[in-house]
C-alpha positions as CSV (number, residue, x, y, z in Angstrom):
1,M,0.0,0.0,0.0
2,T,1.2,3.5,-0.8
3,Y,0.5,7.1,0.5
4,Y,1.1,10.7,-0.6
5,I,1.2,13.4,2.0
6,E,0.6,17.2,2.1
7,S,1.4,18.8,5.5
8,L,0.4,22.5,5.7
9,G,1.0,25.1,8.4
10,C,3.5,25.3,11.3
11,A,5.9,22.9,13.0
12,K,3.2,22.2,15.6
13,N,1.0,20.8,12.9
14,L,4.0,18.9,11.4
15,V,4.2,16.9,14.6
16,D,0.6,15.7,14.1
17,T,1.4,14.8,10.5
18,E,4.4,12.7,11.6
19,R,2.2,10.8,14.0
20,F,-0.4,10.1,11.3
21,L,2.4,8.9,9.1
22,G,3.8,6.8,11.9
23,I,0.5,4.9,11.9
24,L,0.8,4.4,8.1
25,Q,4.3,3.0,8.5
26,T,3.2,0.7,11.3
27,Y,0.9,-0.9,8.7
28,G,3.6,-1.1,6.0
29,F,2.6,1.9,3.8
30,L,5.2,3.2,1.5
31,E,5.5,6.8,0.3
32,V,5.1,7.9,-3.3
33,D,5.9,11.3,-4.7
34,S,2.6,12.2,-6.3
35,P,-1.2,11.5,-5.7
36,E,-1.3,9.5,-9.0
37,G,0.5,6.5,-7.5
38,A,-1.1,6.6,-4.0
39,D,-3.7,4.3,-2.4
40,L,-4.2,7.0,0.2
41,V,-3.7,10.8,0.1
42,L,-3.5,12.5,3.5
43,V,-3.8,16.3,3.7
44,N,-3.1,17.8,7.2
45,T,-4.5,21.4,7.1
46,C,-3.9,24.8,8.6
47,S,-6.8,27.3,9.0
48,F,-5.1,30.0,11.0
49,L,-5.5,32.8,8.3
50,A,-7.7,33.4,5.3
51,A,-4.5,32.8,3.3
52,S,-4.3,29.3,4.7
53,F,-7.7,28.5,3.2
54,A,-6.6,29.8,-0.2
55,E,-3.6,27.5,0.0
56,L,-5.7,24.6,1.1
57,E,-8.0,25.1,-1.9
58,L,-5.1,25.1,-4.3
59,V,-3.6,21.9,-2.7
60,L,-6.9,20.0,-2.8
61,D,-7.4,21.1,-6.4
62,D,-4.0,19.8,-7.3
63,V,-4.6,16.5,-5.5
64,F,-7.8,15.7,-7.3
65,E,-6.3,16.7,-10.7
66,G,-3.4,14.4,-10.0
67,L,-5.4,11.3,-9.1
68,N,-5.2,8.2,-11.4
69,P,-8.8,7.6,-12.5
70,R,-8.1,3.9,-12.7
71,K,-6.9,3.8,-9.1
72,K,-9.4,3.9,-6.2
73,T,-7.4,6.4,-4.2
74,K,-8.8,7.5,-0.9
75,V,-8.4,11.2,0.0
76,V,-8.4,12.0,3.7
77,V,-8.3,15.5,5.2
78,T,-7.6,16.3,8.8
79,G,-6.1,19.2,10.8
80,C,-7.2,22.6,11.8
81,V,-9.8,23.0,9.1
82,M,-11.9,20.5,11.0
83,N,-12.5,23.3,13.6
84,R,-12.7,26.2,11.3
85,G,-14.0,26.2,7.7
86,L,-15.1,22.6,7.6
87,E,-18.6,23.1,6.2
88,L,-17.4,25.3,3.4
89,F,-14.7,22.9,2.3
90,Q,-17.0,19.9,2.5
91,E,-19.2,21.8,0.1
92,I,-16.3,22.7,-2.2
93,F,-14.7,19.3,-2.2
94,P,-17.4,16.6,-1.9
95,R,-14.9,14.1,-3.3
96,V,-13.0,13.9,-0.1
97,N,-13.5,10.4,1.2
98,K,-13.1,11.1,4.9
99,W,-12.7,14.2,7.2
100,I,-10.8,13.1,10.3
101,P,-11.2,15.3,13.4
102,L,-8.1,17.2,14.6
103,K,-5.5,14.9,16.2
104,D,-8.0,12.0,16.1
105,F,-5.4,9.3,15.4
106,D,-7.7,6.5,16.5
107,A,-10.3,7.5,13.9
108,F,-7.6,7.6,11.3
109,E,-6.4,4.1,12.1
110,K,-9.9,2.7,12.1
111,Y,-10.6,4.3,8.7
112,I,-7.5,2.8,7.0
113,L,-8.3,-0.6,8.5
114,R,-11.8,-0.6,7.2
115,Y,-11.5,1.2,3.8
116,V,-7.9,1.2,2.6
117,L,-6.0,-1.9,3.8
118,P,-6.7,-5.4,2.6
119,K,-9.8,-7.0,4.1
120,G,-9.2,-8.9,7.3
121,M,-6.0,-7.1,8.4
122,K,-6.0,-6.8,12.1
123,A,-5.0,-3.8,14.2
124,R,-1.4,-3.5,15.2
125,P,0.2,-1.8,18.2
126,V,0.7,1.8,17.5
127,N,3.1,4.1,19.4
128,L,2.4,7.7,18.6
129,M,5.8,8.7,19.9
130,H,7.3,6.9,16.9
131,R,6.8,9.8,14.5
132,A,7.7,9.4,10.8
133,Q,10.4,11.8,9.8
134,L,9.2,14.3,7.2
135,E,12.1,16.8,7.1
136,D,15.8,16.6,6.5
137,G,18.2,18.2,8.9
138,Q,19.6,17.8,12.4
139,H,16.6,19.2,14.3
140,V,13.8,17.4,16.2
141,Y,10.6,19.2,17.1
142,L,9.1,18.4,20.5
143,R,5.7,19.8,21.1
144,I,5.5,20.3,24.8
145,A,1.9,21.6,24.9
146,D,-0.9,22.4,22.5
147,G,-3.7,24.9,22.6
148,C,-3.8,28.4,24.1
149,E,-5.8,30.5,26.5
150,N,-4.3,33.9,26.0
151,N,-7.2,35.0,23.8
152,C,-5.3,37.7,21.9
153,T,-8.0,39.6,20.0
154,Y,-6.6,38.9,16.6
155,C,-6.0,35.2,17.0
156,M,-8.1,32.1,16.2
157,I,-5.9,29.5,17.9
158,P,-8.0,29.0,21.1
159,S,-11.1,28.3,19.0
160,I,-9.1,26.0,16.6
161,R,-6.7,24.1,18.9
162,G,-8.6,24.5,22.2
163,K,-7.3,25.2,25.7
164,L,-3.7,24.7,26.8
165,I,-2.9,21.0,27.3
166,S,0.6,20.2,28.5
167,E,2.3,16.9,28.0
168,P,3.7,15.3,31.2
169,I,7.5,15.7,31.7
170,E,8.1,12.0,31.8
171,K,6.3,11.5,28.5
172,L,8.2,14.2,26.8
173,V,11.5,12.8,28.0
174,E,10.5,9.4,26.6
175,E,9.5,10.9,23.2
176,A,12.6,13.0,23.0
177,T,14.8,10.0,23.8
178,L,13.1,7.9,21.1
179,L,13.6,10.7,18.5
180,S,17.2,11.5,19.4
181,P,18.7,9.4,16.6
182,R,17.1,11.8,14.1
183,G,19.1,14.9,15.0
184,R,21.3,16.7,17.5
185,E,19.1,19.7,18.1
186,L,15.9,19.5,20.2
187,V,13.4,22.3,19.4
188,L,10.7,22.9,22.0
189,I,7.5,24.2,20.5
190,A,4.1,25.3,21.8
191,Q,1.6,28.1,21.4
192,D,3.0,29.6,24.6
193,S,6.0,27.7,26.0
194,C,6.2,29.9,29.1
195,L,2.9,28.5,30.4
196,Y,4.0,24.9,30.0
197,G,2.8,22.8,32.9
198,T,0.4,25.3,34.5
199,D,-2.5,23.0,33.7
200,L,-0.8,19.8,34.9
201,Y,1.3,20.9,37.8
202,G,-0.3,24.2,39.0
203,E,2.9,26.1,38.2
204,K,5.1,27.1,35.3
205,A,7.1,23.9,34.9
206,L,9.4,24.9,32.0
207,P,12.5,24.9,34.3
208,K,11.8,21.3,35.4
209,L,11.2,20.2,31.9
210,I,14.5,21.8,30.7
211,E,16.4,20.0,33.5
212,A,14.9,16.7,32.5
213,L,15.5,17.1,28.8
214,H,19.1,18.4,29.3
215,A,20.0,15.0,30.7
216,I,19.2,13.2,27.4
217,P,22.7,12.4,25.9
218,G,21.6,12.4,22.2
219,Y,21.3,16.2,21.9
220,D,23.9,18.9,21.8
221,W,21.5,21.9,21.4
222,I,18.2,22.7,23.0
223,R,16.2,25.6,21.6
224,I,13.0,27.0,23.0
225,M,10.5,28.7,20.6
226,Y,7.7,31.1,21.4
227,L,8.5,32.5,24.8
228,H,5.5,34.8,25.4
229,P,6.7,38.1,26.9
230,D,3.7,38.3,29.3
231,H,4.6,35.0,31.0
232,F,8.5,34.9,30.9
233,E,9.9,34.9,34.4
234,L,13.0,37.1,34.9
235,Q,14.8,34.5,37.1
236,W,14.6,32.0,34.2
237,T,17.8,33.6,32.7
238,E,19.6,31.4,35.3
239,L,18.6,28.4,33.3
240,W,20.8,29.5,30.4
241,K,23.7,29.9,32.7
242,K,23.2,26.5,34.3
243,Y,22.5,24.3,31.2
244,P,25.1,24.5,28.5
245,K,23.0,22.8,25.8
246,L,20.3,25.5,26.1
247,L,21.0,28.0,23.3
248,P,20.8,31.7,24.2
249,Y,18.3,32.2,21.4
250,F,15.1,33.9,22.6
251,E,12.0,34.0,20.4
252,I,9.8,36.5,22.2
253,P,6.9,37.7,20.0
254,I,5.9,41.2,21.1
255,Q,3.4,41.9,18.3
256,H,3.6,45.7,18.8
257,A,5.2,48.4,20.9
258,S,2.3,50.8,21.4
259,D,0.7,50.5,24.8
260,R,-2.7,51.4,23.3
261,I,-2.5,48.8,20.5
262,L,-1.1,46.1,22.9
263,Q,-4.1,46.7,25.2
264,L,-6.5,46.3,22.3
265,M,-4.7,43.1,21.4
266,N,-5.3,41.8,25.0
267,R,-1.5,41.8,25.6
268,K,-0.4,42.7,29.1
269,K,3.1,44.1,28.9
270,G,3.5,47.6,27.4
271,Y,6.5,49.4,25.9
272,N,8.5,50.0,29.1
273,E,7.9,46.5,30.5
274,L,8.8,44.8,27.2
275,K,12.0,46.9,26.9
276,A,12.9,46.0,30.5
277,L,12.5,42.3,29.7
278,F,14.8,42.4,26.8
279,D,17.3,44.6,28.7
280,H,17.3,42.1,31.6
281,I,18.0,39.2,29.3
282,R,20.8,41.1,27.6
283,K,22.4,42.0,30.9
284,E,22.2,38.5,32.3
285,I,23.1,36.7,29.0
286,P,25.3,39.1,26.8
287,A,25.4,36.6,24.0
288,A,21.6,36.4,23.6
289,V,20.1,36.6,20.2
290,F,16.5,37.8,19.9
291,R,13.7,36.9,17.4
292,S,10.3,38.5,17.5
293,T,7.2,39.2,15.5
294,L,5.4,42.4,14.8
295,M,1.8,43.0,13.6
296,V,1.1,46.2,11.6
297,A,-2.1,47.7,10.4
298,Y,-4.1,46.7,13.5
299,P,-7.5,48.5,13.6
300,T,-7.2,52.2,14.7
301,E,-3.4,52.1,14.5
302,T,-1.9,55.5,13.9
303,Q,1.4,56.8,12.7
304,Q,2.2,57.6,16.4
305,D,1.8,53.9,17.1
306,L,4.0,52.9,14.2
307,D,6.7,55.4,15.4
308,L,6.8,53.5,18.7
309,I,7.7,50.3,16.8
310,D,10.5,52.1,15.1
311,K,11.7,53.5,18.4
312,F,11.6,50.1,20.1
313,L,13.6,48.5,17.3
314,Q,16.2,51.2,17.6
315,E,16.5,50.7,21.4
316,V,16.3,46.9,21.5
317,D,18.7,44.7,19.5
318,I,16.3,42.3,17.8
319,L,18.2,40.3,15.2
320,Y,15.2,38.6,13.6
321,A,11.9,40.5,13.4
322,G,9.1,39.0,11.3
323,V,6.4,41.4,10.2
324,F,2.8,40.4,9.6
325,G,-0.1,42.5,8.4
326,Y,-3.3,42.4,10.4
327,S,-5.9,40.0,9.0
328,P,-9.5,40.3,10.2
329,E,-10.0,36.7,11.0
330,K,-12.7,37.3,13.7
331,E,-14.6,39.9,11.7
332,G,-16.1,37.9,8.9
333,P,-16.6,34.5,7.3
334,A,-13.9,31.9,7.7
335,Y,-13.0,32.1,4.0
336,G,-13.3,34.8,1.4
337,E,-13.3,38.6,1.2
338,R,-14.0,40.8,4.2
339,E,-16.3,43.6,3.1
340,G,-14.7,47.0,3.1
341,F,-11.3,45.7,4.4
342,D,-8.3,47.4,2.6
343,W,-6.0,44.5,1.9
344,D,-3.8,46.6,-0.4
345,A,-3.1,49.1,2.4
346,V,-2.2,46.3,4.8
347,E,0.1,44.7,2.3
348,K,1.8,48.0,1.6
349,L,2.5,48.6,5.3
350,E,3.6,45.0,5.8
351,T,6.0,45.3,2.9
352,E,7.4,48.6,4.2
353,Y,8.2,47.2,7.6
354,S,9.5,43.9,6.3
355,M,12.0,45.8,4.2
356,K,13.0,47.9,7.2
357,T,13.6,44.9,9.4
358,E,15.3,42.9,6.7
359,S,17.7,45.8,6.1
360,A,18.5,46.1,9.8
361,R,19.1,42.4,10.0
362,E,21.5,42.4,7.2
363,E,23.5,45.1,8.9
364,K,23.4,43.4,12.2
365,M,24.5,40.1,10.8
366,Q,27.8,41.7,9.8
367,R,28.9,41.7,13.4
368,F,29.4,37.9,13.1
369,V,32.0,38.3,10.4
370,G,35.4,37.4,11.8
371,T,34.0,35.6,14.8
372,V,34.3,31.9,15.6
373,Q,31.0,30.1,15.9
374,Q,29.8,26.5,16.2
375,V,27.9,25.1,13.2
376,L,25.6,22.1,13.1
377,L,26.2,20.4,9.7
378,E,23.1,19.1,7.8
379,G,24.3,18.2,4.4
380,Y,26.4,18.8,1.3
381,D,25.4,21.0,-1.6
382,E,26.7,19.6,-4.9
383,D,26.1,22.8,-6.8
384,M,27.9,24.9,-4.2
385,K,30.5,22.3,-3.6
386,S,30.2,23.0,0.1
387,Y,28.8,21.6,3.3
388,Y,25.9,23.5,4.8
389,G,24.2,23.7,8.2
390,R,23.2,26.2,10.8
391,L,25.0,28.3,13.4
392,W,23.6,28.3,16.9
393,F,21.6,31.5,16.3
394,Q,19.8,30.1,13.2
395,A,16.6,28.3,14.1
396,P,15.5,25.6,11.6
397,E,13.6,26.7,8.5
398,I,13.3,30.4,9.4
399,D,16.8,31.9,10.0
400,G,18.8,31.0,7.0
401,I,21.8,28.8,6.3
402,A,25.5,28.6,6.7
403,Y,27.9,27.2,4.1
404,V,31.2,25.8,5.3
405,D,34.4,25.3,3.2
406,G,37.5,23.5,4.2
407,L,35.9,20.4,5.8
408,P,37.2,16.9,5.3
409,P,34.6,14.2,4.4
410,D,34.8,12.6,7.8
411,S,33.9,15.8,9.7
412,P,31.9,15.6,12.9
413,I,28.4,17.0,13.0
414,L,29.4,19.9,15.2
415,V,32.3,22.0,13.9
416,D,34.0,25.3,14.9
417,V,34.1,27.8,12.0
418,E,35.1,31.3,11.3
419,V,32.4,33.4,9.6
420,V,34.0,35.2,6.6
421,D,31.0,36.7,4.9
422,V,27.3,37.3,5.2
423,L,24.8,37.9,2.4
424,A,21.2,38.3,3.7
425,D,20.5,35.1,5.6
426,E,23.4,33.1,4.1
427,L,26.6,32.9,6.0
428,S,29.9,31.8,4.4
429,C,32.3,30.1,6.8
430,I,35.6,28.4,6.9
431,A,36.3,25.4,9.1
432,I,38.9,26.0,11.8
433,T,41.5,23.2,11.4
434,A,43.5,21.8,14.3
435,E,46.6,23.6,13.0
436,K,44.8,26.9,12.9
437,T,43.4,26.5,16.3
438,E,46.8,25.6,17.8
439,G,48.5,28.5,16.0
């Protein structure tokens, strides 16, 4: 039996896809590279933004166009669309054979046993921690919690993914240990990593989780994504001093810098508190690198509000700043045009600020030229005739790539390099040989 997969959306959704595929592998399914040769097509969806729906429509159109009419391929759709936009997509795509509820792995297994696999095949033991690997590289995503209760006024996640549900520490340690052969970097993900454990243990348990994960021998780097600024505890900077695997990489999404807009967004910390948080981290951990996100064109936003973003970015050294235009997800139908909404104006402002932050990042990246850094090697580029990987301040998929020259074929995965040039998000590096190090 064969399958074809389309996984849309974020890394948190990718984890679900890998679990669905783990079930398929348990039953002996083999992957093919197009819907045409598949007995089963699985589409795991994202429905966070209106743009996500447009992407899903294109993907499903391509899937059905690519099916072999002589093959009775089953098309199964799951993911976030099950909790937002389902009725609309059921109407548009009546040929979908099964709509599986979000994260309902049991329902998926029962479906393939009844309708896809040969008659009479019995259920097999399935371990959802054995996730099928979908991406290349040396990183392993570990979703420590799912769902969110922050209720930011622009965000649909609580209504799609539900309330915060943390995974027990012992379960996460077991899963991370099982996945450790896949990569040397463990990336912790959640909608709000700072609130990990509050539902299970009655307290923020991120420090206890880090202590437990740090003891796993298979990882050299541990990276924490999405540290919500309203819930980050100042004393946590001690964790980065205590645990050497914990990378001083802080993804802290502030969304804005105007107190007025932040209040409208239902965010707690204002300009001064946010600046104090970044200043504290920088003081305690001088090597810290910051990533953040900004939303522009929020309703009633003025030039004065935008000026505060500019001021904040001048005062706080944020290396990576992703810019997003406001999308009125709560103000209209789940899919389609919002009446009277000026998409062009939002896109123009988003482009303007994206160009600003990209220009600032390119300038800031120059400070790494001439420095010695550690790179995690991930492959060899035949066209470039060079090894490539990521430096410690480059998160998987979003922060660019580093090319390394001067490496022998038997190089270890982690290598010390000198950064010799930076072009946008691409860094050129030279391996530091033993002779050079000694000299």
